[in-house]
C-alpha positions as semicolon CSV with decimal commas, in nm:
position;residue;x (nm);y (nm);z (nm)
1;M;-4,442;2,128;-3,378
2;W;-4,769;2,175;-3,198
3;V;-4,795;1,907;-2,929
4;A;-5,094;1,761;-2,766
5;N;-4,922;1,715;-2,417
6;Q;-5,216;1,776;-2,174
7;W;-5,372;1,431;-2,186
8;K;-5,425;1,248;-1,853
9;E;-5,623;0,935;-1,982
10;Y;-5,421;0,880;-2,306
11;E;-5,062;0,830;-2,382
12;I;-4,832;0,679;-2,654
13;L;-4,629;0,443;-2,434
14;D;-4,386;0,335;-2,715
15;C;-4,360;0,325;-3,087
16;G;-4,137;0,160;-3,351
17;D;-4,133;-0,107;-3,633
18;G;-4,443;0,055;-3,782
19;E;-4,656;0,031;-3,475
20;K;-4,753;0,244;-3,168
21;L;-4,850;0,116;-2,830
22;E;-5,120;0,323;-2,668
23;R;-5,289;0,359;-2,335
24;W;-5,656;0,465;-2,371
25;G;-5,774;0,505;-2,018
26;D;-5,717;0,151;-1,894
27;V;-5,722;-0,010;-2,227
28;I;-5,375;-0,083;-2,404
29;L;-5,371;-0,100;-2,788
30;R;-5,126;-0,183;-3,059
31;R;-5,206;-0,012;-3,386
32;P;-5,003;0,044;-3,708
33;D;-4,836;0,376;-3,760
34;P;-4,646;0,445;-4,074
35;Q;-4,442;0,717;-3,932
36;A;-4,291;0,488;-3,666
37;I;-4,013;0,352;-3,904
38;W;-3,744;0,306;-3,635
39;P;-3,690;-0,020;-3,436
40;R;-3,859;-0,055;-3,111
41;T;-3,683;-0,161;-2,804
42;E;-3,944;-0,385;-2,656
43;S;-3,864;-0,228;-2,314
44;D;-4,233;-0,205;-2,229
45;A;-4,389;-0,538;-2,155
46;R;-4,720;-0,421;-2,246
47;W;-4,627;-0,466;-2,622
48;Q;-4,701;-0,847;-2,553
49;K;-4,992;-0,772;-2,316
50;A;-5,207;-0,534;-2,517
51;D;-5,582;-0,568;-2,494
52;G;-5,617;-0,523;-2,869
53;I;-5,398;-0,544;-3,167
54;Y;-5,489;-0,423;-3,516
55;H;-5,325;-0,643;-3,801
56;R;-5,313;-0,500;-4,140
57;S;-5,408;-0,737;-4,423
58;S;-5,192;-0,772;-4,746
59;K;-5,503;-0,731;-4,937
60;G;-5,586;-0,401;-4,774
61;G;-5,774;-0,309;-4,455
62;G;-5,729;-0,547;-4,158
63;E;-5,873;-0,667;-3,844
64;W;-5,853;-0,641;-3,464
65;E;-5,723;-0,921;-3,244
66;N;-5,922;-0,890;-2,931
67;R;-5,729;-1,006;-2,615
68;G;-5,949;-0,836;-2,357
69;M;-6,045;-0,521;-2,534
70;P;-6,397;-0,402;-2,462
71;D;-6,664;-0,336;-2,721
72;A;-6,672;0,030;-2,603
73;W;-6,527;0,247;-2,320
74;T;-6,497;0,603;-2,224
75;V;-6,192;0,839;-2,185
76;S;-6,194;1,212;-2,075
77;Y;-5,999;1,513;-2,164
78;G;-6,056;1,783;-1,900
79;A;-6,435;1,823;-1,892
80;L;-6,492;1,645;-2,205
81;S;-6,570;1,273;-2,233
82;F;-6,579;1,048;-2,540
83;H;-6,706;0,701;-2,628
84;L;-6,444;0,480;-2,794
85;R;-6,482;0,170;-2,987
86;P;-6,253;-0,027;-3,225
87;F;-6,338;0,031;-3,587
88;S;-6,247;-0,210;-3,871
89;F;-6,032;0,054;-4,029
90;K;-5,804;0,067;-3,711
91;H;-5,947;0,383;-3,563
92;T;-6,107;0,419;-3,215
93;G;-6,335;0,714;-3,283
94;L;-6,104;0,988;-3,150
95;F;-5,777;1,159;-3,274
96;P;-5,609;1,249;-2,950
97;E;-5,352;1,468;-3,125
98;Q;-5,632;1,707;-3,205
99;A;-5,644;1,815;-2,850
100;V;-5,383;2,072;-2,927
101;N;-5,628;2,239;-3,164
102;W;-5,916;2,219;-2,909
103;D;-5,711;2,406;-2,662
104;F;-5,605;2,664;-2,926
105;M;-5,962;2,726;-3,046
106;S;-6,111;2,737;-2,695
107;S;-5,867;2,997;-2,580
108;I;-5,940;3,230;-2,861
109;I;-6,323;3,191;-2,813
110;K;-6,315;3,249;-2,450
111;E;-6,079;3,556;-2,510
112;A;-6,339;3,710;-2,767
113;K;-6,599;3,762;-2,494
114;R;-6,867;3,781;-2,748
115;P;-7,103;3,524;-2,932
116;V;-6,911;3,319;-3,168
117;R;-7,035;3,090;-3,466
118;V;-6,812;2,814;-3,586
119;L;-6,850;2,588;-3,879
120;N;-6,699;2,233;-3,829
121;L;-6,662;2,048;-4,157
122;F;-6,571;1,677;-4,195
123;A;-6,645;1,704;-3,825
124;Y;-6,615;1,311;-3,761
125;T;-6,731;1,216;-3,392
126;G;-6,721;1,567;-3,269
127;G;-6,411;1,600;-3,072
128;A;-6,352;1,943;-3,175
129;T;-6,741;2,030;-3,160
130;C;-6,748;1,941;-2,805
131;A;-6,437;2,149;-2,732
132;L;-6,606;2,448;-2,923
133;L;-6,937;2,395;-2,744
134;S;-6,776;2,383;-2,397
135;A;-6,586;2,700;-2,464
136;G;-6,913;2,879;-2,542
137;A;-6,929;2,876;-2,915
138;E;-7,242;2,808;-3,133
139;V;-7,150;2,515;-3,373
140;T;-7,253;2,396;-3,708
141;H;-7,137;2,032;-3,721
142;V;-7,130;1,877;-4,082
143;D;-7,015;1,528;-4,177
144;A;-7,117;1,307;-4,468
145;S;-7,161;0,989;-4,251
146;K;-7,491;0,960;-4,044
147;G;-7,309;0,708;-3,822
148;M;-7,027;0,964;-3,723
149;V;-7,282;1,236;-3,663
150;T;-7,474;1,001;-3,423
151;A;-7,149;0,942;-3,254
152;A;-7,081;1,309;-3,207
153;K;-7,429;1,363;-3,058
154;E;-7,338;1,084;-2,810
155;N;-7,010;1,249;-2,711
156;A;-7,189;1,574;-2,671
157;Q;-7,442;1,405;-2,448
158;L;-7,160;1,233;-2,251
159;S;-6,985;1,563;-2,214
160;G;-7,294;1,735;-2,062
161;L;-7,313;1,965;-2,372
162;A;-7,649;1,827;-2,534
163;E;-7,835;2,146;-2,453
164;K;-7,581;2,379;-2,621
165;K;-7,641;2,563;-2,950
166;V;-7,537;2,307;-3,215
167;R;-7,679;2,209;-3,561
168;W;-7,606;1,847;-3,641
169;L;-7,600;1,788;-4,018
170;V;-7,551;1,484;-4,250
171;D;-7,447;1,643;-4,561
172;D;-7,167;1,671;-4,844
173;C;-6,946;1,948;-4,714
174;M;-6,899;2,136;-5,032
175;K;-7,282;2,135;-5,138
176;F;-7,349;2,260;-4,781
177;V;-7,092;2,545;-4,815
178;E;-7,237;2,650;-5,146
179;R;-7,574;2,669;-5,012
180;E;-7,467;2,863;-4,707
181;I;-7,302;3,119;-4,934
182;R;-7,638;3,158;-5,122
183;R;-7,834;3,182;-4,794
184;G;-7,592;3,464;-4,682
185;N;-7,494;3,268;-4,342
186;R;-7,159;3,373;-4,205
187;Y;-6,927;3,237;-3,931
188;D;-6,668;3,370;-3,721
189;A;-6,440;3,065;-3,749
190;V;-6,427;2,756;-3,972
191;L;-6,262;2,430;-3,904
192;L;-6,183;2,155;-4,177
193;D;-6,051;1,811;-4,130
194;P;-6,091;1,656;-4,480
195;P;-6,005;1,293;-4,563
196;S;-5,791;1,202;-4,865
197;Y;-6,086;1,022;-5,029
198;G;-6,455;0,989;-4,932
199;R;-6,803;0,981;-5,037
200;G;-7,081;1,193;-4,961
201;P;-7,443;1,086;-4,833
202;K;-7,557;1,073;-5,197
203;G;-7,254;0,907;-5,341
204;E;-7,059;1,235;-5,401
205;I;-6,696;1,164;-5,458
206;W;-6,427;1,360;-5,268
207;K;-6,066;1,368;-5,382
208;I;-5,852;1,603;-5,169
209;E;-5,611;1,706;-5,460
210;E;-5,900;1,802;-5,668
211;G;-6,156;1,950;-5,416
212;I;-5,938;2,118;-5,143
213;Y;-5,878;2,450;-5,287
214;P;-6,230;2,509;-5,431
215;L;-6,355;2,414;-5,088
216;L;-6,098;2,648;-4,903
217;A;-6,178;2,956;-5,128
218;A;-6,560;2,894;-5,076
219;C;-6,519;2,866;-4,694
220;M;-6,336;3,185;-4,690
221;R;-6,654;3,363;-4,837
222;L;-6,836;3,229;-4,523
223;L;-6,613;3,415;-4,276
224;S;-6,797;3,706;-4,088
225;E;-6,688;4,083;-4,083
226;H;-6,500;4,003;-3,758
227;P;-6,361;3,643;-3,803
228;L;-6,143;3,487;-3,536
229;F;-5,969;3,180;-3,697
230;F;-5,969;2,935;-3,973
231;I;-5,803;2,588;-3,932
232;L;-5,718;2,331;-4,193
233;N;-5,604;1,978;-4,064
234;M;-5,447;1,746;-4,307
235;Y;-5,348;1,374;-4,279
236;T;-5,278;1,315;-4,655
237;T;-4,914;1,199;-4,717
238;G;-4,729;1,441;-4,921
239;L;-4,918;1,731;-4,833
240;Q;-4,670;1,908;-4,587
241;P;-4,735;2,204;-4,361
242;G;-4,578;2,449;-4,613
243;T;-4,837;2,339;-4,869
244;L;-5,111;2,406;-4,615
245;A;-4,981;2,749;-4,553
246;Y;-4,965;2,834;-4,934
247;L;-5,310;2,700;-4,984
248;L;-5,446;2,902;-4,701
249;R;-5,286;3,243;-4,813
250;T;-5,406;3,183;-5,170
251;A;-5,753;3,102;-5,060
252;L;-5,761;3,384;-4,817
253;T;-5,654;3,641;-5,085
254;E;-5,927;3,507;-5,331
255;G;-6,219;3,424;-5,103
256;A;-6,215;3,638;-4,780
257;P;-6,493;3,904;-4,771
258;A;-6,284;4,137;-4,566
259;P;-5,927;4,122;-4,710
260;E;-5,831;4,439;-4,506
261;K;-5,840;4,239;-4,197
262;K;-5,497;4,154;-4,086
263;A;-5,440;3,780;-4,066
264;E;-5,156;3,566;-3,952
265;I;-5,096;3,231;-4,117
266;A;-4,894;2,958;-3,938
267;A;-4,856;2,589;-4,028
268;D;-4,683;2,300;-3,861
269;E;-4,697;1,940;-3,782
270;I;-4,910;1,832;-3,483
271;G;-4,786;1,550;-3,271
272;L;-4,804;1,345;-2,934
273;P;-4,550;1,275;-2,671
274;V;-4,399;0,932;-2,646
275;T;-4,333;0,812;-2,282
276;A;-4,062;0,565;-2,361
277;S;-3,839;0,789;-2,555
278;G;-3,936;1,145;-2,443
279;S;-3,953;1,231;-2,816
280;V;-4,279;1,338;-3,016
281;L;-4,474;1,124;-3,271
282;P;-4,577;1,333;-3,565
283;C;-4,941;1,276;-3,641
284;G;-5,035;1,499;-3,940
285;G;-5,018;1,870;-4,056
286;C;-5,222;2,173;-3,960
287;G;-5,245;2,519;-4,097
288;R;-5,407;2,793;-3,890
289;V;-5,530;3,153;-3,985
290;T;-5,593;3,385;-3,692
291;F;-5,744;3,738;-3,739
292;Q;-5,659;4,045;-3,537
293;T;-5,972;4,157;-3,354
């Protein structure tokens, strides 16, 4: 498992009974987590003293119980800083487990010692974009939600990266990729973090089982002659790391413009350490293609 274990301002304090107890800076939250199917010990008193608790509704969705939780606050990861806020669908605006990918990508970009163009699709609030910009890459950030792109710009500003080379685009990812192919634009790396289901800015419907392979194959056609990496994140239940590796291998064979380039494909779960148990909580799957330079 690839573990995001370099956080100072975030930790999973404990987990169990379908919940996790988290520290986001000085703010303590309780949120649902379907992976935590084991009983919790209640050894941490903060289970009962959390600043915010998200309660799921039997009718779908849910709501926050605010017991001292701020409307917004900030956490940092190294030189990067992020605005957080409690969303109605239980999220805070950041997926901390993705830090393991931020470090992975940053290392490759820095070692390349050349200009690097990266395409970040389904880019959400820009955690990865900020990490890529900080490492020296030029980034094209694409998300269908105007609100998420606005939040990403705020995070870049907060991290001191507002003047870096970045394009902020509110667009349907598949339509954007198709246009980039026609325009002849190429990227040295591509990152995708697709949802299971979503809608584009003009009502386009995205279903991952139907859309993911055509999108992957199209994205492979956007790789430059000297690509560095291609990353696919996946939170959809039932799509295991082995499935991601198979998808990437097939799409690479079909779509990559330079098949003679040697590529290494790896896939695994990503996770976060749990302080109370010393174990790691799985948080999704990830597939990586790295190219020999």
